[in-house]
C-alpha positions as semicolon CSV with decimal commas, in nm:
position;residue;x (nm);y (nm);z (nm)
1;M;-1,646;-1,956;-5,153
2;A;-1,693;-1,956;-4,773
3;H;-1,637;-2,331;-4,772
4;R;-1,309;-2,286;-4,961
5;R;-1,190;-2,020;-4,709
6;T;-1,262;-2,257;-4,422
7;D;-1,062;-2,537;-4,586
8;S;-0,777;-2,295;-4,651
9;A;-0,774;-2,173;-4,290
10;G;-0,773;-2,533;-4,162
11;A;-0,485;-2,628;-4,389
12;T;-0,290;-2,323;-4,271
13;R;-0,345;-2,414;-3,907
14;A;-0,234;-2,772;-3,976
15;L;0,077;-2,647;-4,156
16;L;0,161;-2,411;-3,871
17;Q;0,115;-2,695;-3,624
18;Q;0,353;-2,913;-3,826
19;L;0,606;-2,631;-3,843
20;G;0,577;-2,579;-3,469
21;D;0,630;-2,948;-3,400
22;L;0,930;-2,957;-3,635
23;T;1,081;-2,647;-3,475
24;G;1,038;-2,801;-3,132
25;R;1,212;-3,120;-3,238
26;I;1,499;-2,923;-3,394
27;L;1,544;-2,720;-3,076
28;D;1,544;-3,039;-2,870
29;Q;1,810;-3,187;-3,099
30;I;2,020;-2,870;-3,070
31;K;1,996;-2,879;-2,689
32;F;2,086;-3,249;-2,690
33;Q;2,387;-3,187;-2,914
34;Q;2,499;-2,895;-2,697
35;A;2,478;-3,119;-2,391
36;R;2,690;-3,383;-2,569
37;V;2,953;-3,123;-2,659
38;E;2,961;-2,985;-2,305
39;L;2,993;-3,335;-2,160
40;A;3,273;-3,431;-2,397
41;A;3,458;-3,104;-2,334
42;A;3,423;-3,151;-1,957
43;L;3,563;-3,505;-1,982
44;Q;3,856;-3,381;-2,185
45;R;3,929;-3,087;-1,951
46;Q;3,928;-3,322;-1,654
47;V;4,179;-3,555;-1,817
48;L;4,414;-3,285;-1,948
49;A;4,401;-3,083;-1,625
50;A;4,585;-3,357;-1,435
51;E;4,910;-3,223;-1,288
52;L;5,217;-3,378;-1,447
53;P;5,498;-3,501;-1,219
54;D;5,806;-3,278;-1,196
55;L;6,118;-3,448;-1,058
56;P;6,460;-3,297;-0,980
57;C;6,603;-3,498;-1,271
58;L;6,307;-3,467;-1,509
59;Q;6,086;-3,179;-1,619
60;V;5,764;-3,250;-1,807
61;A;5,529;-3,037;-2,017
62;G;5,225;-3,111;-2,232
63;R;5,025;-2,930;-2,498
64;Y;4,690;-3,003;-2,664
65;T;4,498;-2,841;-2,949
66;P;4,143;-2,949;-3,047
67;A;4,027;-3,069;-3,386
68;R;3,877;-2,821;-3,632
69;V;3,609;-3,065;-3,740
70;G;3,337;-3,254;-3,555
71;L;3,263;-3,138;-3,202
72;D;3,592;-2,947;-3,166
73;I;3,703;-3,214;-2,920
74;G;3,862;-3,551;-2,969
75;G;4,022;-3,853;-2,815
76;D;4,384;-3,738;-2,777
77;W;4,529;-3,722;-2,428
78;Y;4,850;-3,736;-2,226
79;D;4,912;-3,828;-1,864
80;G;5,189;-3,870;-1,608
81;F;5,179;-4,012;-1,256
82;L;5,388;-4,168;-0,979
83;M;5,372;-4,548;-0,957
84;P;5,392;-4,771;-0,647
85;D;5,755;-4,877;-0,700
86;G;5,879;-4,516;-0,708
87;S;5,901;-4,495;-1,086
88;V;5,695;-4,255;-1,297
89;G;5,451;-4,357;-1,567
90;F;5,378;-4,149;-1,876
91;A;5,114;-4,212;-2,139
92;I;4,999;-4,046;-2,458
93;G;4,722;-4,177;-2,678
94;D;4,461;-4,122;-2,942
95;V;4,110;-4,267;-2,941
96;Q;3,948;-4,309;-3,283
97;G;3,688;-4,039;-3,351
98;H;3,601;-3,681;-3,254
99;D;3,283;-3,708;-3,050
100;V;3,151;-3,771;-2,703
101;E;3,210;-4,146;-2,735
102;A;3,579;-4,085;-2,812
103;A;3,612;-3,846;-2,518
104;A;3,439;-4,092;-2,284
105;L;3,661;-4,382;-2,393
106;M;3,966;-4,158;-2,353
107;G;3,875;-4,116;-1,986
108;Q;3,821;-4,489;-1,944
109;V;4,157;-4,578;-2,103
110;R;4,337;-4,330;-1,878
111;I;4,176;-4,486;-1,572
112;C;4,256;-4,838;-1,697
113;L;4,624;-4,752;-1,747
114;R;4,652;-4,602;-1,399
115;A;4,471;-4,896;-1,242
116;V;4,683;-5,158;-1,420
117;A;5,000;-4,969;-1,321
118;T;4,922;-5,037;-0,955
119;A;4,979;-5,408;-1,027
120;T;5,267;-5,385;-1,277
121;T;5,485;-5,099;-1,397
122;D;5,634;-5,278;-1,697
123;P;5,511;-5,082;-2,003
124;A;5,463;-5,393;-2,219
125;E;5,255;-5,558;-1,949
126;V;5,057;-5,240;-1,877
127;L;4,955;-5,221;-2,243
128;R;4,880;-5,593;-2,264
129;R;4,645;-5,590;-1,967
130;T;4,479;-5,263;-2,072
131;N;4,423;-5,405;-2,420
132;D;4,252;-5,714;-2,281
133;L;4,029;-5,496;-2,062
134;L;3,922;-5,288;-2,363
135;V;3,857;-5,595;-2,578
136;G;3,635;-5,725;-2,298
137;M;3,438;-5,398;-2,304
138;D;3,345;-5,475;-2,666
139;T;3,382;-5,115;-2,778
140;E;3,373;-5,036;-3,150
141;L;3,656;-4,783;-3,112
142;F;4,027;-4,856;-3,097
143;V;4,306;-4,667;-2,921
144;T;4,668;-4,602;-3,012
145;C;4,892;-4,546;-2,712
146;S;5,249;-4,524;-2,588
147;F;5,329;-4,600;-2,225
148;L;5,663;-4,520;-2,059
149;R;5,825;-4,598;-1,726
150;F;6,101;-4,370;-1,597
151;D;6,314;-4,481;-1,301
152;P;6,458;-4,169;-1,131
153;V;6,725;-4,378;-0,953
154;T;6,873;-4,562;-1,252
155;R;6,765;-4,301;-1,514
156;E;6,629;-4,586;-1,727
157;L;6,340;-4,508;-1,962
158;C;6,138;-4,808;-2,081
159;D;5,863;-4,765;-2,338
160;A;5,612;-4,970;-2,537
161;R;5,380;-4,873;-2,824
162;A;5,035;-4,989;-2,924
163;G;5,000;-4,876;-3,285
164;H;5,110;-4,525;-3,188
165;V;5,330;-4,263;-3,357
166;P;5,702;-4,306;-3,276
167;A;5,861;-4,074;-3,023
168;V;6,150;-3,837;-3,101
169;W;6,464;-3,847;-2,886
170;A;6,747;-3,591;-2,894
171;T;7,047;-3,511;-2,675
172;S;7,242;-3,190;-2,627
173;D;7,553;-3,343;-2,788
174;G;7,377;-3,352;-3,126
175;R;7,231;-3,703;-3,137
176;C;6,872;-3,724;-3,260
177;E;6,652;-4,013;-3,365
178;I;6,296;-4,115;-3,438
179;A;6,237;-4,406;-3,198
180;L;6,115;-4,665;-3,449
181;S;6,103;-4,953;-3,203
182;D;5,861;-5,238;-3,272
183;G;5,508;-5,208;-3,138
184;G;5,184;-5,402;-3,125
185;L;4,832;-5,345;-3,254
186;P;4,622;-5,055;-3,119
187;L;4,439;-5,127;-2,796
188;G;4,095;-5,283;-2,815
189;I;4,135;-5,482;-3,137
190;R;4,258;-5,832;-3,047
191;A;4,281;-6,006;-2,712
192;G;4,617;-6,150;-2,611
193;E;4,821;-5,899;-2,814
194;R;5,184;-5,867;-2,702
195;Y;5,377;-5,539;-2,693
196;P;5,757;-5,528;-2,726
197;S;5,941;-5,274;-2,513
198;S;6,268;-5,085;-2,550
199;R;6,502;-4,945;-2,286
200;R;6,746;-4,655;-2,286
201;L;6,950;-4,475;-2,022
202;L;6,902;-4,099;-2,002
203;T;7,260;-4,009;-1,915
204;D;7,329;-3,686;-2,108
205;A;7,106;-3,380;-2,119
206;G;6,829;-3,406;-2,374
207;A;6,459;-3,450;-2,444
208;F;6,220;-3,733;-2,522
209;V;5,913;-3,609;-2,709
210;L;5,586;-3,800;-2,746
211;L;5,311;-3,687;-2,981
212;T;4,992;-3,792;-3,155
213;D;4,945;-3,820;-3,530
214;G;4,753;-3,490;-3,545
215;V;5,088;-3,315;-3,495
216;V;5,269;-3,482;-3,784
217;E;5,019;-3,615;-4,038
218;G;4,737;-3,468;-4,243
219;P;4,592;-3,430;-4,594
220;G;4,885;-3,384;-4,827
221;Y;5,135;-3,396;-4,537
222;P;5,295;-3,742;-4,500
223;L;5,379;-3,881;-4,157
224;E;5,747;-3,914;-4,253
225;D;5,770;-3,542;-4,334
226;G;5,603;-3,448;-4,007
227;L;5,831;-3,668;-3,798
228;K;6,140;-3,528;-3,973
229;T;6,022;-3,173;-3,902
230;V;5,973;-3,255;-3,534
231;A;6,309;-3,435;-3,517
232;D;6,491;-3,134;-3,666
233;L;6,314;-2,903;-3,423
234;V;6,382;-3,118;-3,116
235;G;6,743;-3,171;-3,219
236;D;6,796;-2,794;-3,228
237;A;6,595;-2,710;-2,915
238;C;6,626;-3,011;-2,684
239;G;6,797;-2,794;-2,422
240;C;6,504;-2,552;-2,407
241;D;6,255;-2,522;-2,125
242;P;6,006;-2,811;-2,172
243;D;5,707;-2,575;-2,192
244;E;5,877;-2,380;-2,469
245;L;5,973;-2,697;-2,656
246;A;5,619;-2,839;-2,628
247;A;5,479;-2,512;-2,764
248;Q;5,717;-2,527;-3,061
249;V;5,638;-2,890;-3,141
250;I;5,258;-2,842;-3,128
251;K;5,291;-2,569;-3,393
252;V;5,407;-2,833;-3,641
253;A;5,039;-2,935;-3,655
254;D;4,975;-2,616;-3,856
255;N;5,154;-2,782;-4,150
256;T;4,910;-3,073;-4,158
257;G;4,589;-2,880;-4,226
258;H;4,507;-2,962;-3,863
259;N;4,182;-3,152;-3,918
260;D;4,271;-3,375;-3,623
261;D;4,329;-3,290;-3,259
262;A;4,691;-3,295;-3,149
263;A;4,883;-3,362;-2,828
264;V;5,249;-3,336;-2,727
265;L;5,430;-3,455;-2,414
266;V;5,791;-3,344;-2,354
267;L;6,027;-3,512;-2,106
268;R;6,332;-3,292;-2,051
269;Y;6,623;-3,440;-1,855
270;G;6,983;-3,365;-1,756
271;G;7,148;-3,031;-1,670
272;L;6,850;-2,926;-1,461
273;T;6,845;-2,704;-1,154
274;G;6,886;-2,913;-0,839
275;E;7,090;-3,184;-1,008
276;P;7,456;-3,238;-0,924
277;G;7,637;-3,022;-1,177
278;G;7,304;-2,904;-1,318
279;G;7,263;-2,562;-1,470
280;G;6,991;-2,305;-1,429
C-alpha cells in the first residue's frame, strides 16, 4: 500500500509540473499576443494621427472605425499631404487582413506613396511605382488604394484607383455620381500594372468622398446598396461641414454588420470661408 501511495504522489507531482509548464506557455502566448495588438494599434494610431491639409479652397476630414473581429485593428488608412509642385496628395486604402502584419504593411504603403510622390505627383504613376515596390517586397498581402492629386490653382482633381471602392462625388446644385472610372489591380499583385486616371474640375461647391469597403459592404449587404446609400447621403449633405459629413458617412457601416474596419475621407470644396464670394 505504501508503494502505491508513493507512485500516486509522484504521478501527482508530475501532473502538477505539466500543468505549471502549460500555464507558463499559455501566459507567454497571451503576453506575446498582447504585445502584437499593442504594436499594431500603435502603428495604426501613428498613421491616422497625421494632420490632414486644410486649404482656403478645400477642407478635409477623415473618420476611422476598427473591425469587430480579429485584433480590433486592421489595414484601412487615409492620408493627405502637400507635394513638391504645390499640389496636394490624398490617399485612402485597405490592406488585406486584420492583424499586425496588415497594420505594418499599411504603414509601409503610406511611406511608399509619400516617397514616390516626391518624384512624381501623377496619381497613375504614383500607384504604378508603389505597386512595383510592393511586388519587389514579395509580401503575401495585397492592397487596394485610391490616390488623388488636387491642384489648388487650377482646381483640378486627378485620381487613380488600384482595385479600390469607387468614390462618391456630389455638388450643391444637385448633381451626384458614383465615380466608376476604370482602375487597375490592387497593389502588390503583378509588376508592371498600369492605372488609368480621371480628371475633373471642382468649380461649384460640393464634396468628393473616398471610403473603404468596410463602409459599404458586408454579409447580406451588397456593395451596390452601400454605395447608393452613401451617394444619397452625400447628395443631400454635400454642403455640410466636412467633419459632420464624414461622421454621417461612417455610420453607413452600421448597415453592413461591420465585421471589417472602415475609413472615410471627405474633401469639401467651394463656398468656403476665405474664398472670393465664399460663405461662412
